[in-house]
C-alpha positions, 0 to 999 in steps of 0.5 A: 506156300508152307514151310514143310514144302520147302523142307521136302523141295530141298530135301531138308530133314532136320527138326523144327517146332511143329507149328512152323511146318504149316506156317506160310511163305513166299513161293519165291523161295522154292527158285532160291539157292541152298547153302548148308553149313554144318547144321544151318541152312540158308535159301537165298533169292533175288526177284526181278524187282531186286529184292534179295530174300534169305531164310535161314533154317537153325534147327537147334537155335532158339529162333529156328527159323529167320527171314531177311529181305532187302529192298532196293533202296536198302531198307531190311525187312524181316523176322524171327520165329521162336520155339513157341508159336507166336514167340516173333521178333520183327526186324527192329528187334533183330 
């Protein structure tokens, strides 16, 4: 699944950097719960393996898309995508 499909699925019409629209993500987010606060969105879902995944969409932020996963043992895994292709920060830098 690419971001463009996810945005369509949740009817999110905000603008994001062009390169992000074709980024691939786990389709588990399609089953997530969407919350919106002002101009920011969060899609959260917990899998059958008890892994909590969250996608944060902040169209006006320097890092408009972030993914955070929390494993059952409490360890976190994630990354943030910047405005330019290749500008990515991993969980250890968050």
